[in-house]
C-alpha positions as CSV (number, residue, x, y, z in Angstrom):
1,M,-21.2,-30.0,153.4
2,Q,-20.8,-32.4,156.3
3,E,-23.1,-35.0,154.6
4,E,-21.0,-34.9,151.5
5,L,-17.9,-35.6,153.6
6,V,-19.6,-38.5,155.2
7,R,-20.8,-39.9,151.8
8,D,-17.3,-39.5,150.4
9,R,-15.8,-41.4,153.3
10,I,-18.4,-44.2,153.0
11,R,-17.5,-44.5,149.3
12,T,-13.8,-44.6,150.1
13,L,-14.4,-47.3,152.7
14,H,-16.5,-49.4,150.2
15,R,-13.8,-49.0,147.6
16,E,-11.0,-50.0,150.0
17,A,-13.1,-53.0,151.2
18,E,-13.5,-54.1,147.6
19,E,-9.8,-53.8,146.9
20,Q,-9.1,-55.9,150.0
21,R,-11.5,-58.6,148.8
22,L,-9.8,-58.6,145.4
23,A,-6.3,-58.8,146.9
24,T,-7.4,-61.7,149.2
25,G,-8.8,-63.5,146.1
26,V,-5.5,-63.1,144.3
27,L,-3.6,-64.5,147.3
28,R,-6.0,-67.4,147.5
29,L,-5.5,-68.2,143.8
30,Q,-1.8,-68.0,144.1
31,R,-1.8,-70.4,147.0
32,A,-4.1,-72.8,145.1
33,R,-1.8,-72.7,142.1
34,R,1.2,-73.4,144.3
35,D,-0.6,-76.3,145.9
36,A,-1.6,-77.7,142.6
37,E,2.0,-77.5,141.3
38,R,3.2,-79.3,144.4
39,A,0.6,-82.1,143.9
40,T,1.6,-82.5,140.3
41,S,5.2,-82.8,141.3
42,R,4.4,-85.4,143.9
43,L,2.3,-87.3,141.4
44,H,5.1,-87.2,138.8
45,R,7.7,-88.5,141.3
46,A,5.3,-91.3,142.4
47,L,4.8,-92.3,138.8
48,L,8.5,-92.4,138.1
49,R,9.0,-94.7,141.1
50,L,6.4,-97.0,139.8
51,G,7.9,-96.8,136.3
């Protein structure tokens, strides 16, 4: 009985850790997309100035 509770807790912790890794990855992608959009905007404005 006790061993099963321990195994269940370990499984839960592994699942929570994986969910946290996925969430961190999503945040990293969102930040990268935002940075890329800003860079594109800066490039566009610079090209217009050169125009």
